[in-house]
PDB file of N, CA, C and O in Angstrom:
ATOM      1  N   MET A   1      94.292 100.562  83.758  1.00  0.00           N
ATOM      2  CA  MET A   1      93.424 101.125  84.035  1.00  0.00           C
ATOM      3  C   MET A   1      93.434 101.750  85.900  1.00  0.00           C
ATOM      4  O   MET A   1      94.045 101.217  86.826  1.00  0.00           O
ATOM      5  N   GLU A   2      92.525 103.040  85.971  1.00  0.00           N
ATOM      6  CA  GLU A   2      93.109 103.686  87.411  1.00  0.00           C
ATOM      7  C   GLU A   2      91.868 104.107  88.464  1.00  0.00           C
ATOM      8  O   GLU A   2      90.893 104.849  88.347  1.00  0.00           O
ATOM      9  N   ARG A   3      92.245 103.495  89.252  1.00  0.00           N
ATOM     10  CA  ARG A   3      90.916 103.760  89.876  1.00  0.00           C
ATOM     11  C   ARG A   3      91.221 104.399  91.792  1.00  0.00           C
ATOM     12  O   ARG A   3      92.255 104.093  92.387  1.00  0.00           O
ATOM     13  N   THR A   4      90.561 104.915  92.178  1.00  0.00           N
ATOM     14  CA  THR A   4      90.572 105.389  93.344  1.00  0.00           C
ATOM     15  C   THR A   4      89.314 104.586  94.420  1.00  0.00           C
ATOM     16  O   THR A   4      88.115 104.494  94.157  1.00  0.00           O
ATOM     17  N   TYR A   5      90.043 104.053  95.705  1.00  0.00           N
ATOM     18  CA  TYR A   5      89.117 103.499  96.198  1.00  0.00           C
ATOM     19  C   TYR A   5      89.265 103.899  98.119  1.00  0.00           C
ATOM     20  O   TYR A   5      90.358 104.127  98.637  1.00  0.00           O
ATOM     21  N   ILE A   6      88.076 103.904  98.824  1.00  0.00           N
ATOM     22  CA  ILE A   6      88.412 104.173 100.005  1.00  0.00           C
ATOM     23  C   ILE A   6      88.461 102.627 100.617  1.00  0.00           C
ATOM     24  O   ILE A   6      87.767 101.701 100.197  1.00  0.00           O
ATOM     25  N   ILE A   7      89.407 102.545 101.673  1.00  0.00           N
ATOM     26  CA  ILE A   7      89.546 100.882 102.289  1.00  0.00           C
ATOM     27  C   ILE A   7      89.405 101.041 103.404  1.00  0.00           C
ATOM     28  O   ILE A   7      90.304 101.516 104.098  1.00  0.00           O
ATOM     29  N   PRO A   8      88.097 100.645 103.937  1.00  0.00           N
ATOM     30  CA  PRO A   8      88.426 100.499 105.538  1.00  0.00           C
ATOM     31  C   PRO A   8      89.125  99.943 106.080  1.00  0.00           C
ATOM     32  O   PRO A   8      89.500  98.932 105.487  1.00  0.00           O
ATOM     33  N   LEU A   9      89.744 100.187 107.473  1.00  0.00           N
ATOM     34  CA  LEU A   9      90.577  99.582 107.923  1.00  0.00           C
ATOM     35  C   LEU A   9      89.891  98.887 109.432  1.00  0.00           C
ATOM     36  O   LEU A   9      90.623  98.335 110.254  1.00  0.00           O
ATOM     37  N   ARG A  10      88.521  99.008 109.607  1.00  0.00           N
ATOM     38  CA  ARG A  10      88.011  98.425 110.920  1.00  0.00           C
ATOM     39  C   ARG A  10      88.298  96.925 111.749  1.00  0.00           C
ATOM     40  O   ARG A  10      88.058  96.634 112.921  1.00  0.00           O
ATOM     41  N   LYS A  11      89.005  95.980 110.474  1.00  0.00           N
ATOM     42  CA  LYS A  11      89.437  94.670 110.439  1.00  0.00           C
ATOM     43  C   LYS A  11      90.850  94.680 111.717  1.00  0.00           C
ATOM     44  O   LYS A  11      91.094  93.708 112.430  1.00  0.00           O
ATOM     45  N   ALA A  12      91.495  95.773 111.750  1.00  0.00           N
ATOM     46  CA  ALA A  12      92.661  95.979 111.984  1.00  0.00           C
ATOM     47  C   ALA A  12      92.900  96.374 113.364  1.00  0.00           C
ATOM     48  O   ALA A  12      93.942  96.431 114.017  1.00  0.00           O
ATOM     49  N   LYS A  13      91.213  96.736 113.769  1.00  0.00           N
ATOM     50  CA  LYS A  13      91.243  97.257 115.156  1.00  0.00           C
ATOM     51  C   LYS A  13      90.849  95.795 116.279  1.00  0.00           C
ATOM     52  O   LYS A  13      90.861  95.690 117.506  1.00  0.00           O
ATOM     53  N   GLU A  14      90.593  95.037 115.417  1.00  0.00           N
ATOM     54  CA  GLU A  14      90.271  93.537 116.171  1.00  0.00           C
ATOM     55  C   GLU A  14      91.514  92.936 116.559  1.00  0.00           C
ATOM     56  O   GLU A  14      91.477  91.969 117.320  1.00  0.00           O
ATOM     57  N   ALA A  15      92.850  93.475 116.045  1.00  0.00           N
ATOM     58  CA  ALA A  15      94.449  93.017 115.759  1.00  0.00           C
ATOM     59  C   ALA A  15      94.519  93.748 117.785  1.00  0.00           C
ATOM     60  O   ALA A  15      93.863  94.562 118.435  1.00  0.00           O
ATOM     61  N   PRO A  16      95.611  92.912 118.028  1.00  0.00           N
ATOM     62  CA  PRO A  16      96.062  93.572 119.260  1.00  0.00           C
ATOM     63  C   PRO A  16      96.903  94.629 119.363  1.00  0.00           C
ATOM     64  O   PRO A  16      97.435  94.820 118.270  1.00  0.00           O
ATOM     65  N   ARG A  17      97.285  95.451 120.238  1.00  0.00           N
ATOM     66  CA  ARG A  17      97.467  97.040 120.050  1.00  0.00           C
ATOM     67  C   ARG A  17      98.540  97.073 119.062  1.00  0.00           C
ATOM     68  O   ARG A  17      98.619  97.778 118.056  1.00  0.00           O
ATOM     69  N   THR A  18      99.681  95.845 119.688  1.00  0.00           N
ATOM     70  CA  THR A  18     101.024  96.214 119.002  1.00  0.00           C
ATOM     71  C   THR A  18     101.093  95.421 117.519  1.00  0.00           C
ATOM     72  O   THR A  18     102.115  94.808 117.211  1.00  0.00           O
ATOM     73  N   LYS A  19     100.342  95.459 116.943  1.00  0.00           N
ATOM     74  CA  LYS A  19     100.328  94.869 115.790  1.00  0.00           C
ATOM     75  C   LYS A  19      99.091  95.326 114.760  1.00  0.00           C
ATOM     76  O   LYS A  19      98.857  94.789 113.677  1.00  0.00           O
ATOM     77  N   ARG A  20      98.552  96.140 115.190  1.00  0.00           N
ATOM     78  CA  ARG A  20      97.873  96.951 114.505  1.00  0.00           C
ATOM     79  C   ARG A  20      97.898  97.765 112.789  1.00  0.00           C
ATOM     80  O   ARG A  20      97.185  97.653 111.792  1.00  0.00           O
ATOM     81  N   THR A  21      99.382  98.763 113.216  1.00  0.00           N
ATOM     82  CA  THR A  21      99.460  99.438 111.670  1.00  0.00           C
ATOM     83  C   THR A  21      99.589  97.981 110.634  1.00  0.00           C
ATOM     84  O   THR A  21      98.930  97.735 109.624  1.00  0.00           O
ATOM     85  N   PRO A  22     100.960  96.927 111.454  1.00  0.00           N
ATOM     86  CA  PRO A  22     101.229  95.805 110.199  1.00  0.00           C
ATOM     87  C   PRO A  22     100.034  95.006 109.748  1.00  0.00           C
ATOM     88  O   PRO A  22     100.018  94.436 108.657  1.00  0.00           O
ATOM     89  N   LYS A  23      99.012  94.972 110.623  1.00  0.00           N
ATOM     90  CA  LYS A  23      97.765  94.477 109.989  1.00  0.00           C
ATOM     91  C   LYS A  23      97.027  94.990 109.081  1.00  0.00           C
ATOM     92  O   LYS A  23      96.692  94.298 108.120  1.00  0.00           O
ATOM     93  N   ALA A  24      96.607  96.370 109.206  1.00  0.00           N
ATOM     94  CA  ALA A  24      96.358  97.219 108.292  1.00  0.00           C
ATOM     95  C   ALA A  24      97.066  97.560 107.158  1.00  0.00           C
ATOM     96  O   ALA A  24      96.520  98.067 106.178  1.00  0.00           O
ATOM     97  N   VAL A  25      98.572  97.249 107.243  1.00  0.00           N
ATOM     98  CA  VAL A  25      99.231  97.059 105.701  1.00  0.00           C
ATOM     99  C   VAL A  25      99.016  95.871 105.254  1.00  0.00           C
ATOM    100  O   VAL A  25      99.356  95.718 104.081  1.00  0.00           O
ATOM    101  N   LYS A  26      98.510  94.849 105.845  1.00  0.00           N
ATOM    102  CA  LYS A  26      98.141  93.769 105.172  1.00  0.00           C
ATOM    103  C   LYS A  26      97.008  93.613 104.472  1.00  0.00           C
ATOM    104  O   LYS A  26      96.786  93.068 103.391  1.00  0.00           O
ATOM    105  N   ILE A  27      96.174  94.292 105.412  1.00  0.00           N
ATOM    106  CA  ILE A  27      94.876  94.870 104.462  1.00  0.00           C
ATOM    107  C   ILE A  27      94.624  95.557 103.479  1.00  0.00           C
ATOM    108  O   ILE A  27      93.645  95.231 102.808  1.00  0.00           O
ATOM    109  N   VAL A  28      95.323  96.579 103.129  1.00  0.00           N
ATOM    110  CA  VAL A  28      95.225  97.088 102.171  1.00  0.00           C
ATOM    111  C   VAL A  28      95.775  96.503 100.876  1.00  0.00           C
ATOM    112  O   VAL A  28      95.447  96.770  99.720  1.00  0.00           O
ATOM    113  N   ARG A  29      96.811  95.528 101.392  1.00  0.00           N
ATOM    114  CA  ARG A  29      97.707  94.885  99.993  1.00  0.00           C
ATOM    115  C   ARG A  29      96.492  93.812  99.813  1.00  0.00           C
ATOM    116  O   ARG A  29      96.233  93.637  98.622  1.00  0.00           O
ATOM    117  N   ALA A  30      95.841  93.200 100.534  1.00  0.00           N
ATOM    118  CA  ALA A  30      94.896  92.377 100.079  1.00  0.00           C
ATOM    119  C   ALA A  30      93.396  92.839  99.209  1.00  0.00           C
ATOM    120  O   ALA A  30      92.969  92.158  98.276  1.00  0.00           O
ATOM    121  N   PHE A  31      92.718  94.089  99.694  1.00  0.00           N
ATOM    122  CA  PHE A  31      92.205  94.600  99.295  1.00  0.00           C
ATOM    123  C   PHE A  31      92.560  95.066  97.513  1.00  0.00           C
ATOM    124  O   PHE A  31      91.815  95.165  96.538  1.00  0.00           O
ATOM    125  N   LEU A  32      93.530  95.200  97.631  1.00  0.00           N
ATOM    126  CA  LEU A  32      93.938  95.623  96.179  1.00  0.00           C
ATOM    127  C   LEU A  32      94.571  94.473  95.396  1.00  0.00           C
ATOM    128  O   LEU A  32      94.241  94.369  94.214  1.00  0.00           O
ATOM    129  N   GLU A  33      95.253  93.785  95.799  1.00  0.00           N
ATOM    130  CA  GLU A  33      94.355  92.233  95.164  1.00  0.00           C
ATOM    131  C   GLU A  33      93.379  91.814  94.521  1.00  0.00           C
ATOM    132  O   GLU A  33      93.410  91.645  93.302  1.00  0.00           O
ATOM    133  N   LYS A  34      92.231  91.558  95.361  1.00  0.00           N
ATOM    134  CA  LYS A  34      90.860  91.493  95.519  1.00  0.00           C
ATOM    135  C   LYS A  34      90.562  92.551  94.134  1.00  0.00           C
ATOM    136  O   LYS A  34      90.549  91.927  93.073  1.00  0.00           O
ATOM    137  N   HIS A  35      90.441  93.321  94.071  1.00  0.00           N
ATOM    138  CA  HIS A  35      89.791  94.125  93.571  1.00  0.00           C
ATOM    139  C   HIS A  35      90.031  95.314  91.999  1.00  0.00           C
ATOM    140  O   HIS A  35      89.349  96.081  91.318  1.00  0.00           O
ATOM    141  N   MET A  36      92.010  94.600  92.101  1.00  0.00           N
ATOM    142  CA  MET A  36      92.278  94.882  91.035  1.00  0.00           C
ATOM    143  C   MET A  36      92.983  93.460  90.278  1.00  0.00           C
ATOM    144  O   MET A  36      94.023  93.535  89.624  1.00  0.00           O
ATOM    145  N   LYS A  37      92.234  92.184  90.490  1.00  0.00           N
ATOM    146  CA  LYS A  37      92.677  91.071  90.260  1.00  0.00           C
ATOM    147  C   LYS A  37      94.298  91.341  89.822  1.00  0.00           C
ATOM    148  O   LYS A  37      94.646  91.622  88.675  1.00  0.00           O
ATOM    149  N   SER A  38      94.961  91.234  90.661  1.00  0.00           N
ATOM    150  CA  SER A  38      96.236  91.264  90.435  1.00  0.00           C
ATOM    151  C   SER A  38      97.296  90.849  91.523  1.00  0.00           C
ATOM    152  O   SER A  38      97.462  91.645  92.447  1.00  0.00           O
ATOM    153  N   GLU A  39      97.829  90.004  91.512  1.00  0.00           N
ATOM    154  CA  GLU A  39      99.069  89.532  92.416  1.00  0.00           C
ATOM    155  C   GLU A  39     100.409  90.754  93.532  1.00  0.00           C
ATOM    156  O   GLU A  39     100.724  90.959  94.705  1.00  0.00           O
ATOM    157  N   ASP A  40     100.744  91.206  92.177  1.00  0.00           N
ATOM    158  CA  ASP A  40     101.372  91.819  91.667  1.00  0.00           C
ATOM    159  C   ASP A  40     100.939  93.672  92.547  1.00  0.00           C
ATOM    160  O   ASP A  40     100.369  94.603  91.979  1.00  0.00           O
ATOM    161  N   VAL A  41     101.320  93.657  93.621  1.00  0.00           N
ATOM    162  CA  VAL A  41     100.957  95.007  94.358  1.00  0.00           C
ATOM    163  C   VAL A  41     101.885  95.702  95.150  1.00  0.00           C
ATOM    164  O   VAL A  41     102.422  95.218  96.145  1.00  0.00           O
ATOM    165  N   SER A  42     102.073  96.809  94.727  1.00  0.00           N
ATOM    166  CA  SER A  42     103.497  97.570  95.216  1.00  0.00           C
ATOM    167  C   SER A  42     102.965  98.567  96.077  1.00  0.00           C
ATOM    168  O   SER A  42     102.167  98.903  95.203  1.00  0.00           O
ATOM    169  N   LEU A  43     102.711  99.291  96.952  1.00  0.00           N
ATOM    170  CA  LEU A  43     102.514 100.726  98.005  1.00  0.00           C
ATOM    171  C   LEU A  43     103.616 101.244  97.983  1.00  0.00           C
ATOM    172  O   LEU A  43     104.759 100.871  98.249  1.00  0.00           O
ATOM    173  N   ASP A  44     102.881 102.683  97.432  1.00  0.00           N
ATOM    174  CA  ASP A  44     103.932 103.748  97.360  1.00  0.00           C
ATOM    175  C   ASP A  44     104.597 104.008  99.395  1.00  0.00           C
ATOM    176  O   ASP A  44     104.254 103.622 100.512  1.00  0.00           O
ATOM    177  N   ASN A  45     105.335 104.608  98.971  1.00  0.00           N
ATOM    178  CA  ASN A  45     105.485 104.811 100.668  1.00  0.00           C
ATOM    179  C   ASN A  45     104.809 105.945 101.500  1.00  0.00           C
ATOM    180  O   ASN A  45     104.731 105.936 102.729  1.00  0.00           O
ATOM    181  N   SER A  46     104.333 106.915 100.687  1.00  0.00           N
ATOM    182  CA  SER A  46     103.187 107.910 100.890  1.00  0.00           C
ATOM    183  C   SER A  46     102.149 106.864 102.045  1.00  0.00           C
ATOM    184  O   SER A  46     102.045 107.192 103.227  1.00  0.00           O
ATOM    185  N   ILE A  47     101.430 105.582 101.472  1.00  0.00           N
ATOM    186  CA  ILE A  47     100.462 104.861 102.062  1.00  0.00           C
ATOM    187  C   ILE A  47     101.188 104.668 103.218  1.00  0.00           C
ATOM    188  O   ILE A  47     100.442 105.031 104.128  1.00  0.00           O
ATOM    189  N   ASN A  48     102.201 104.307 103.663  1.00  0.00           N
ATOM    190  CA  ASN A  48     103.185 103.257 104.799  1.00  0.00           C
ATOM    191  C   ASN A  48     103.034 104.418 105.369  1.00  0.00           C
ATOM    192  O   ASN A  48     102.273 104.322 106.331  1.00  0.00           O
ATOM    193  N   GLU A  49     103.529 105.752 105.152  1.00  0.00           N
ATOM    194  CA  GLU A  49     103.930 107.051 106.112  1.00  0.00           C
ATOM    195  C   GLU A  49     102.230 107.314 107.078  1.00  0.00           C
ATOM    196  O   GLU A  49     102.119 107.742 108.226  1.00  0.00           O
ATOM    197  N   LYS A  50     101.413 107.004 106.389  1.00  0.00           N
ATOM    198  CA  LYS A  50     100.017 107.737 106.235  1.00  0.00           C
ATOM    199  C   LYS A  50      99.085 106.566 107.541  1.00  0.00           C
ATOM    200  O   LYS A  50      98.129 106.801 108.280  1.00  0.00           O
ATOM    201  N   LEU A  51      99.744 105.583 107.375  1.00  0.00           N
ATOM    202  CA  LEU A  51      99.275 104.389 108.310  1.00  0.00           C
ATOM    203  C   LEU A  51     100.038 104.356 109.570  1.00  0.00           C
ATOM    204  O   LEU A  51      99.422 104.252 110.630  1.00  0.00           O
ATOM    205  N   TRP A  52     101.375 104.440 109.550  1.00  0.00           N
ATOM    206  CA  TRP A  52     102.039 104.735 110.485  1.00  0.00           C
ATOM    207  C   TRP A  52     102.139 106.344 110.701  1.00  0.00           C
ATOM    208  O   TRP A  52     103.321 106.479 111.017  1.00  0.00           O
ATOM    209  N   GLU A  53     101.638 107.445 110.705  1.00  0.00           N
ATOM    210  CA  GLU A  53     101.222 108.719 111.196  1.00  0.00           C
ATOM    211  C   GLU A  53     101.120 108.479 112.788  1.00  0.00           C
ATOM    212  O   GLU A  53     101.793 109.201 113.524  1.00  0.00           O
ATOM    213  N   ARG A  54     100.548 107.789 113.163  1.00  0.00           N
ATOM    214  CA  ARG A  54     100.053 108.319 115.154  1.00  0.00           C
ATOM    215  C   ARG A  54     100.618 106.879 115.337  1.00  0.00           C
ATOM    216  O   ARG A  54      99.789 106.188 115.929  1.00  0.00           O
ATOM    217  N   GLY A  55     101.507 106.347 115.094  1.00  0.00           N
ATOM    218  CA  GLY A  55     102.196 105.149 115.525  1.00  0.00           C
ATOM    219  C   GLY A  55     101.484 103.579 115.278  1.00  0.00           C
ATOM    220  O   GLY A  55     100.570 103.277 114.510  1.00  0.00           O
ATOM    221  N   ILE A  56     102.145 102.843 116.084  1.00  0.00           N
ATOM    222  CA  ILE A  56     101.240 101.420 115.807  1.00  0.00           C
ATOM    223  C   ILE A  56     100.014 101.060 116.381  1.00  0.00           C
ATOM    224  O   ILE A  56      99.339 100.079 116.072  1.00  0.00           O
ATOM    225  N   GLN A  57      99.723 102.029 117.359  1.00  0.00           N
ATOM    226  CA  GLN A  57      98.211 101.549 117.730  1.00  0.00           C
ATOM    227  C   GLN A  57      97.309 102.107 117.119  1.00  0.00           C
ATOM    228  O   GLN A  57      96.476 101.362 116.603  1.00  0.00           O
ATOM    229  N   LYS A  58      97.148 103.535 116.960  1.00  0.00           N
ATOM    230  CA  LYS A  58      96.419 104.470 116.728  1.00  0.00           C
ATOM    231  C   LYS A  58      96.327 104.586 114.943  1.00  0.00           C
ATOM    232  O   LYS A  58      96.988 105.433 114.341  1.00  0.00           O
ATOM    233  N   ILE A  59      95.436 103.634 114.254  1.00  0.00           N
ATOM    234  CA  ILE A  59      95.556 103.585 112.777  1.00  0.00           C
ATOM    235  C   ILE A  59      94.306 104.463 112.680  1.00  0.00           C
ATOM    236  O   ILE A  59      93.293 104.622 113.361  1.00  0.00           O
ATOM    237  N   PRO A  60      94.836 104.996 111.479  1.00  0.00           N
ATOM    238  CA  PRO A  60      93.287 105.305 110.613  1.00  0.00           C
ATOM    239  C   PRO A  60      92.118 104.526 110.567  1.00  0.00           C
ATOM    240  O   PRO A  60      92.065 103.297 110.616  1.00  0.00           O
ATOM    241  N   SER A  61      90.967 105.505 110.448  1.00  0.00           N
ATOM    242  CA  SER A  61      89.530 104.014 110.485  1.00  0.00           C
ATOM    243  C   SER A  61      89.519 103.506 108.780  1.00  0.00           C
ATOM    244  O   SER A  61      89.300 102.354 108.405  1.00  0.00           O
ATOM    245  N   LYS A  62      89.781 104.555 107.994  1.00  0.00           N
ATOM    246  CA  LYS A  62      89.656 103.953 106.550  1.00  0.00           C
ATOM    247  C   LYS A  62      90.880 105.202 105.792  1.00  0.00           C
ATOM    248  O   LYS A  62      91.361 106.213 106.305  1.00  0.00           O
ATOM    249  N   ILE A  63      91.106 104.546 104.266  1.00  0.00           N
ATOM    250  CA  ILE A  63      92.262 105.285 104.096  1.00  0.00           C
ATOM    251  C   ILE A  63      91.940 105.169 102.457  1.00  0.00           C
ATOM    252  O   ILE A  63      91.432 104.145 102.002  1.00  0.00           O
ATOM    253  N   LYS A  64      92.237 106.161 101.726  1.00  0.00           N
ATOM    254  CA  LYS A  64      91.959 106.737 100.388  1.00  0.00           C
ATOM    255  C   LYS A  64      92.967 106.761  99.455  1.00  0.00           C
ATOM    256  O   LYS A  64      93.911 107.550  99.452  1.00  0.00           O
ATOM    257  N   VAL A  65      92.724 105.767  98.556  1.00  0.00           N
ATOM    258  CA  VAL A  65      94.100 105.131  97.971  1.00  0.00           C
ATOM    259  C   VAL A  65      93.915 104.973  96.181  1.00  0.00           C
ATOM    260  O   VAL A  65      93.106 104.230  95.625  1.00  0.00           O
ATOM    261  N   LYS A  66      94.872 105.862  95.528  1.00  0.00           N
ATOM    262  CA  LYS A  66      94.959 105.588  93.829  1.00  0.00           C
ATOM    263  C   LYS A  66      95.483 104.557  93.786  1.00  0.00           C
ATOM    264  O   LYS A  66      96.398 104.367  94.588  1.00  0.00           O
ATOM    265  N   ALA A  67      95.039 103.264  92.639  1.00  0.00           N
ATOM    266  CA  ALA A  67      95.560 102.456  92.598  1.00  0.00           C
ATOM    267  C   ALA A  67      95.833 102.407  90.902  1.00  0.00           C
ATOM    268  O   ALA A  67      94.844 102.775  90.268  1.00  0.00           O
ATOM    269  N   VAL A  68      96.777 102.091  90.236  1.00  0.00           N
ATOM    270  CA  VAL A  68      97.201 102.243  88.719  1.00  0.00           C
ATOM    271  C   VAL A  68      97.777 100.808  88.485  1.00  0.00           C
ATOM    272  O   VAL A  68      98.811 100.352  88.971  1.00  0.00           O
ATOM    273  N   LYS A  69      96.696 100.047  87.447  1.00  0.00           N
ATOM    274  CA  LYS A  69      97.017  98.914  86.832  1.00  0.00           C
ATOM    275  C   LYS A  69      98.146  99.190  85.599  1.00  0.00           C
ATOM    276  O   LYS A  69      97.872 100.115  84.835  1.00  0.00           O
ATOM    277  N   ASP A  70      99.172  98.574  85.406  1.00  0.00           N
ATOM    278  CA  ASP A  70      99.531  98.943  84.246  1.00  0.00           C
ATOM    279  C   ASP A  70      99.870  97.688  83.226  1.00  0.00           C
ATOM    280  O   ASP A  70     100.033  96.602  83.783  1.00  0.00           O
ATOM    281  N   GLU A  71      99.960  97.717  82.170  1.00  0.00           N
ATOM    282  CA  GLU A  71      99.968  96.434  80.639  1.00  0.00           C
ATOM    283  C   GLU A  71     100.341  94.994  81.093  1.00  0.00           C
ATOM    284  O   GLU A  71      99.901  93.954  80.603  1.00  0.00           O
ATOM    285  N   TYR A  72     101.234  95.115  82.121  1.00  0.00           N
ATOM    286  CA  TYR A  72     101.413  93.220  82.923  1.00  0.00           C
ATOM    287  C   TYR A  72     101.026  93.273  83.848  1.00  0.00           C
ATOM    288  O   TYR A  72     101.194  92.251  84.513  1.00  0.00           O
ATOM    289  N   GLY A  73     100.398  94.231  84.415  1.00  0.00           N
ATOM    290  CA  GLY A  73      99.105  93.380  85.369  1.00  0.00           C
ATOM    291  C   GLY A  73      99.578  94.093  86.618  1.00  0.00           C
ATOM    292  O   GLY A  73      98.724  94.262  87.488  1.00  0.00           O
ATOM    293  N   SER A  74     101.065  94.633  86.895  1.00  0.00           N
ATOM    294  CA  SER A  74     101.123  94.842  87.935  1.00  0.00           C
ATOM    295  C   SER A  74     100.180  96.300  88.782  1.00  0.00           C
ATOM    296  O   SER A  74      99.583  97.149  88.121  1.00  0.00           O
ATOM    297  N   VAL A  75     100.247  96.304  90.408  1.00  0.00           N
ATOM    298  CA  VAL A  75      99.506  97.721  90.640  1.00  0.00           C
ATOM    299  C   VAL A  75     100.305  98.315  91.418  1.00  0.00           C
ATOM    300  O   VAL A  75     100.986  97.806  92.308  1.00  0.00           O
ATOM    301  N   ILE A  76     100.223  99.774  90.998  1.00  0.00           N
ATOM    302  CA  ILE A  76     101.280 100.476  91.766  1.00  0.00           C
ATOM    303  C   ILE A  76      99.842 101.552  92.895  1.00  0.00           C
ATOM    304  O   ILE A  76      98.855 102.179  92.513  1.00  0.00           O
ATOM    305  N   ALA A  77     100.268 101.369  93.960  1.00  0.00           N
ATOM    306  CA  ALA A  77      98.977 102.484  94.790  1.00  0.00           C
ATOM    307  C   ALA A  77      99.442 103.357  95.409  1.00  0.00           C
ATOM    308  O   ALA A  77     100.449 103.026  96.034  1.00  0.00           O
ATOM    309  N   THR A  78      99.019 104.743  95.551  1.00  0.00           N
ATOM    310  CA  THR A  78      99.697 106.068  95.964  1.00  0.00           C
ATOM    311  C   THR A  78      98.701 106.089  97.313  1.00  0.00           C
ATOM    312  O   THR A  78      98.061 105.128  97.741  1.00  0.00           O
ATOM    313  N   LEU A  79      98.746 107.513  97.897  1.00  0.00           N
ATOM    314  CA  LEU A  79      97.517 107.650  98.329  1.00  0.00           C
ATOM    315  C   LEU A  79      97.161 108.850  97.480  1.00  0.00           C
ATOM    316  O   LEU A  79      97.761 109.662  96.775  1.00  0.00           O
ATOM    317  N   ALA A  80      95.755 108.568  97.910  1.00  0.00           N
ATOM    318  CA  ALA A  80      95.354 109.449  96.970  1.00  0.00           C
ATOM    319  C   ALA A  80      94.995 111.126  97.548  1.00  0.00           C
ATOM    320  O   ALA A  80      95.317 111.328  98.718  1.00  0.00           O
ATOM    321  N   GLU A  81      94.604 111.845  97.084  1.00  0.00           N
ATOM    322  CA  GLU A  81      94.738 113.807  97.494  1.00  0.00           C
ATOM    323  C   GLU A  81      93.284 113.741  97.395  1.00  0.00           C
ATOM    324  O   GLU A  81      92.607 114.755  97.564  1.00  0.00           O
TER     325      GLU A  81
END
């Protein structure tokens, strides 16, 4: 199963400035666990680089992600182009 999601990161802006990007990573992982119905979610390095692109304080407001679920139930997420 393959799906493309646009994940809003507004909640991460409520975190303190020095904890925004780690909070955004947790939000992306939780979103994919909920919507893909899997506990085994791995994020590609491209997602991590996109979130950290402007530092720890200035995260993007949303991110577009392509998630692929294999037959064993594990989800691999990459940055959608």
